[in-house]
C-alpha positions in Angstrom: 70.7 99.4 38.8 71.3 95.9 37.5 68.9 95.2 34.6 68.0 91.8 36.1 67.0 93.3 39.4 63.4 94.6 39.7 62.5 97.6 41.7 59.9 97.0 44.5 56.3 97.3 43.5 54.7 100.4 44.8 51.3 102.0 44.3 50.3 105.5 45.2 48.5 108.1 43.1 49.8 111.2 44.9 53.5 111.4 44.4 55.6 114.5 44.0 53.7 117.0 46.1 53.1 114.6 49.0 56.7 113.5 48.8 58.0 117.0 49.2 55.6 117.6 52.0 56.6 114.5 53.8 60.3 115.3 53.5 59.8 118.8 54.8 58.2 117.6 58.0 60.4 116.9 61.0 60.2 113.3 62.1 61.1 111.8 65.4 64.8 111.0 65.6 66.0 107.4 65.4 68.2 106.0 68.1 71.2 106.4 65.9 70.5 110.1 65.4 69.4 111.1 68.8 71.7 112.2 71.7 72.3 109.1 73.9 72.3 111.4 77.0 68.9 112.8 76.1 65.6 111.1 76.8 63.6 110.4 73.7 60.6 112.7 73.4 57.1 111.3 73.4 55.2 111.5 70.2 53.2 114.6 70.3 49.8 114.1 68.7 48.9 117.5 67.3 47.0 118.6 64.2 50.3 119.4 62.5 51.5 115.7 62.7 51.7 113.5 59.7 51.5 109.9 61.0 52.7 106.9 59.1 50.5 103.8 59.6 51.7 100.4 58.4 49.4 97.4 58.0 51.3 94.1 57.6 49.7 90.8 56.6 48.4 89.3 53.4 44.7 89.7 54.4 43.9 92.0 51.5 40.1 92.5 51.9 40.4 92.9 55.6 43.3 95.4 55.3 41.4 97.6 52.8 38.3 97.6 55.0 40.3 98.4 58.1 41.9 101.4 56.4 38.5 102.6 55.2 37.1 102.4 58.8 40.2 104.1 60.4 39.6 107.0 58.0 35.8 107.1 58.2 35.6 106.8 62.0 38.5 109.3 62.4 40.3 107.1 64.9 43.3 109.4 64.6 41.0 112.4 64.8 42.1 115.0 62.1 45.7 113.9 61.9 47.0 113.4 58.4 47.8 109.8 57.6 50.2 108.1 55.3 48.9 104.6 55.1 51.1 101.7 53.8 49.8 98.2 53.2 52.6 95.5 52.8 51.4 92.8 50.5 53.0 90.2 48.2 50.7 91.1 45.3 50.2 94.9 44.9 48.1 94.5 41.7 45.2 92.8 43.6 44.6 95.9 45.8 45.2 98.6 43.2 41.6 99.3 42.3 40.4 99.3 45.9 43.1 101.8 46.9 42.2 104.1 44.1 38.6 104.0 45.2 39.5 105.0 48.7 41.7 107.8 47.5 38.8 109.1 45.4 36.6 109.2 48.5 38.5 112.4 49.4 39.0 111.6 53.1 40.3 114.8 54.6 42.6 112.9 57.0 44.3 110.8 54.2 47.5 112.2 52.8 48.7 109.2 50.9 47.7 105.5 50.5 50.4 103.2 49.2 50.6 99.4 48.7 54.1 97.9 48.5 55.9 94.6 48.8 59.0 96.4 50.2 59.0 96.0 54.0 61.9 98.4 54.4 60.1 101.2 52.6 57.0 100.7 54.7 58.8 100.4 58.0 61.0 103.5 57.5 60.0 106.2 60.0 56.7 104.4 60.8 54.6 105.5 63.7 52.2 102.6 63.9 52.4 99.0 62.9 49.1 96.9 62.8 49.9 93.3 62.3 48.0 90.0 62.2 49.6 86.9 63.7 49.5 83.8 61.5 46.1 82.1 61.5 47.2 79.0 59.5 49.7 77.5 62.0 48.8 73.8 62.2 52.1 72.0 62.9 55.6 72.4 64.3 57.1 73.2 60.9 54.7 76.1 60.3 55.2 77.3 63.8 59.0 77.5 63.3 58.5 79.4 60.1 56.1 81.7 61.8 58.6 82.5 64.6 61.4 83.2 62.1 59.0 85.5 60.3 58.1 87.6 63.3 61.7 87.7 64.6 62.9 89.1 61.2 60.1 91.6 61.0 60.6 92.8 64.6 64.3 93.4 63.9 63.7 95.4 60.8 60.9 97.5 62.4 63.1 98.2 65.4 65.9 99.5 63.1 63.7 101.6 60.8 60.7 102.8 62.7 60.5 105.9 64.8 61.7 105.5 68.4 58.2 106.1 69.7 56.4 103.8 67.3 53.6 101.7 68.5 52.6 98.1 67.6 49.2 96.6 67.7 49.1 92.8 67.3 46.0 90.8 66.4 45.3 87.1 66.0 45.4 83.9 68.1 49.2 84.1 68.7 49.5 87.8 69.5 50.6 87.3 73.1 53.5 85.2 71.9 54.4 87.5 69.0 54.3 90.5 71.3 56.7 88.8 73.7 59.1 88.1 70.8 58.8 91.7 69.7 59.7 92.8 73.2 62.7 90.5 73.4 64.1 91.2 69.9 63.7 95.0 69.8 66.0 97.3 71.7 64.9 100.8 70.5 61.1 100.4 70.9 59.5 100.9 74.3 57.8 97.8 75.6 54.9 99.8 76.8 54.2 100.8 73.2 53.4 97.2 72.3 49.8 96.0 72.7 47.5 93.3 71.5 43.8 93.0 70.7 41.5 91.1 73.1 38.3 93.2 73.3 36.8 91.3 70.3 36.3 88.4 72.7 34.3 90.8 75.0 32.2 91.9 72.0 31.4 88.3 71.1 30.4 87.5 74.7 28.3 90.6 75.2 26.5 89.9 71.9 25.6 86.4 72.9 24.5 87.4 76.3 22.2 90.2 75.0 20.7 87.8 72.5 19.9 85.4 75.3 18.5 88.1 77.6 16.8 90.0 74.8 18.4 93.3 75.8 20.8 95.9 74.3 24.6 95.7 74.3 24.9 98.8 76.5 22.9 97.1 79.2 25.7 94.5 79.9 28.8 95.6 81.8 31.7 94.0 83.6 32.7 91.4 81.0 36.5 91.2 80.7 39.3 89.0 79.3 42.2 87.9 81.4 45.3 86.0 80.4 45.6 84.7 76.8 41.8 84.2 76.5 40.1 83.6 79.9 36.5 85.0 79.9 35.7 86.8 83.2 32.0 87.1 84.0 32.3 87.4 87.8 31.5 91.2 87.6 29.1 91.0 84.7 25.9 92.8 85.3 22.7 93.7 83.5 22.1 97.4 84.1 18.6 98.5 85.0 17.2 102.0 84.9 14.4 101.3 87.4 16.0 98.8 89.8 19.3 97.6 91.1 21.6 95.9 88.7 21.4 92.1 88.3 24.2 89.6 88.1 24.4 87.9 84.7 25.1 84.6 86.4 21.7 84.8 88.1 19.8 85.4 84.9 21.2 82.6 82.7 21.4 78.8 83.1 24.7 77.6 84.5 25.2 75.0 81.8 24.8 77.6 79.1 28.0 79.4 80.2 30.2 76.4 79.8 28.6 74.6 76.9 27.6 77.5 74.7 29.0 80.9 75.8 32.6 80.2 76.6 33.0 77.7 73.7 31.6 80.1 71.2 33.4 83.2 72.4 36.9 81.6 72.4 36.6 80.3 68.8 39.6 81.6 66.9 37.5 82.9 64.1 35.9 86.3 64.5 33.7 88.1 62.0 35.6 90.6 59.9 33.5 93.6 60.8 33.5 92.8 64.5 37.3 92.5 64.4 37.7 95.8 62.5 35.4 97.6 65.0 37.5 96.2 67.9 40.7 97.4 66.3 39.3 100.9 65.8 38.1 101.1 69.5 41.4 99.8 70.7 43.4 102.4 68.8 41.1 105.2 69.8 41.3 104.4 73.6 45.0 103.8 73.3 45.5 107.2 71.8 43.0 109.4 73.5 42.1 107.5 76.7 39.1 105.3 77.7 37.7 107.8 80.2 36.0 106.0 83.1 35.4 103.0 80.9 37.2 99.7 81.7 38.4 98.0 78.6 40.2 94.7 77.9 43.7 95.0 76.3 46.8 92.9 75.9 49.7 94.9 77.4 52.8 94.4 79.5 52.3 94.1 83.2 54.5 95.9 85.8 53.7 93.9 88.9 50.1 94.6 89.8 49.9 92.6 93.0 51.8 89.3 92.7 51.9 89.2 88.9 55.4 89.1 87.5 56.4 91.9 85.1 57.4 91.6 81.5 54.5 89.4 80.5 52.1 90.3 77.7 48.6 89.2 78.5 45.1 90.6 78.5 43.9 92.6 81.5 41.0 95.0 82.3 42.6 98.4 82.1 41.8 102.1 82.3 43.7 104.5 80.0 43.9 108.2 80.9 44.2 111.1 78.6 48.0 111.0 78.8 47.9 107.4 77.5 48.9 105.9 80.8 47.6 102.4 81.3 46.5 101.2 84.7 45.6 97.6 85.2 42.5 97.3 87.3 42.8 95.6 90.7 39.6 93.9 91.8 38.7 93.3 95.4 37.4 89.9 96.3 33.8 89.8 97.5 33.5 87.5 100.6 29.8 87.0 99.9 30.3 85.9 96.3 33.0 83.4 97.4 30.6 81.9 100.0 27.8 81.9 97.4 30.0 79.9 95.1 30.9 77.5 97.8 27.3 76.9 98.8 26.4 76.4 95.1 29.3 73.9 94.7 28.2 71.9 97.8 24.6 71.9 96.7 25.3 70.3 93.3 27.9 67.8 94.4 26.6 64.8 96.3 30.1 63.9 97.6 30.1 67.0 99.7 26.6 66.9 101.1 28.0 66.4 104.6 30.1 69.6 104.4 28.9 72.5 106.4 30.2 76.0 105.5 30.8 78.3 108.4 31.0 81.9 107.2 32.3 83.0 110.6 35.0 80.4 110.7 38.6 81.4 111.4 41.5 79.2 110.6 44.2 79.0 113.2 47.7 77.5 113.0 46.4 74.4 115.0 44.0 73.6 112.2 46.8 73.4 109.6 48.2 69.9 108.9 51.8 70.1 107.7 53.4 67.3 105.8 57.1 66.9 106.3 59.4 64.7 104.3 61.0 61.8 106.2 64.7 61.4 105.5 65.3 58.7 102.9 67.1 55.5 103.8 70.6 55.0 102.3 69.3 51.9 100.5 68.3 52.7 96.9 65.2 50.5 97.3 62.2 52.5 98.5 60.9 51.0 101.8 57.2 51.3 102.4 56.5 54.0 105.0 59.9 55.7 105.0 58.7 58.8 103.2 55.5 60.8 102.9 56.3 61.2 99.2 56.7 58.9 96.3 59.0 59.8 93.4 57.4 59.6 90.0 60.4 61.1 88.1 63.6 62.9 88.7 61.8 66.2 89.1 58.4 65.3 90.5 56.9 63.7 93.6 53.4 62.9 94.9 52.1 62.4 98.4 51.7 58.7 99.2 48.1 57.6 99.4 46.3 54.3 98.8 43.0 55.7 97.6 41.3 58.7 95.9 37.8 60.0 95.4 37.2 58.0 92.2 37.6 54.7 94.2 33.8 54.1 94.6 34.2 51.1 97.0 35.5 53.4 99.7 32.4 55.6 99.9 29.8 53.1 101.0 27.9 55.7 103.1 27.5 58.1 100.1 29.3 60.8 102.0 32.8 62.3 101.4 34.2 60.6 104.6 34.8 57.0 105.5 
């Protein structure tokens, strides 16, 4: 070794015996070693497995607390774990790692801090990663993208073929999409992101407002990047029928307090750690009959295009198959929403809602574009559309609802 080059920093109190044990275990073959004509075997989670968990990101206190909770809660059951934390300053976490090792967790085989990404990623089974929280401008965003692309390429080359990735943070959907595009060996179904911490925040706020317990509130979900769904939210009652949360709380509180508070990028450290533990547990062992929110890839549920990572309400069976929940639309709830909208909007007070109405083809007004004149000058009335750019057009109209002089009667019509 060149005298000027320094070996990567590495911390781990158990060395020789654990190294021999780890080398004696059969690991999942990489793509280069496996037979190309043979399908890769799924990771078998048995008590004989030794799993390698990698936590990436310079959030030192959070990472140490997360490891402690993973071990204490036995998220991976009784499986033996080799835990690697990738950090730029190993010395800062030395004392904390020794304290956890002295706690004598029966499911901990080895706990190592290193600044060597290749060492950590080699034969890894799980990667837990936090997306960058400090992105504030385009320059930082570009650096962040280069960072995740490089890490995805290294992990794809070195990790086990059945390795799983859990992404956290405000940009996790984008980073998961990059992971899926960059990697070739990893299965896209083995990439997921955290979204249930938003659900936890929403349920906590609702229970505080209603003075009830968290287990009394059900049906709160996260769709898309961060859209809070309370349509199916209910307060469970032991002695009467369940009540819709919307009926129990002021309407303005949802928009002005709840949604704004829930979608704040900052989440309490303990709440985030708890969400990670529950996410991993359900991902590994199934969620039973419980519906949980999870960022995952979509394979065309309904009309949604596949290949997009986003949050959905899902059910995970014991074989770790993920099913995106398909909700049926309640006609009555739609009509209730329409009645409410008309009642609070004075411009629509002349509108009558007919719940038995049926739309026929004769009721549909179709707008057809009139052929343009050869002259470059746009002649008034020659087209139903007005061009506003090379790629966009709008329907011609001389007024809109913000033109107050039009509505002299106070109604929505003329």
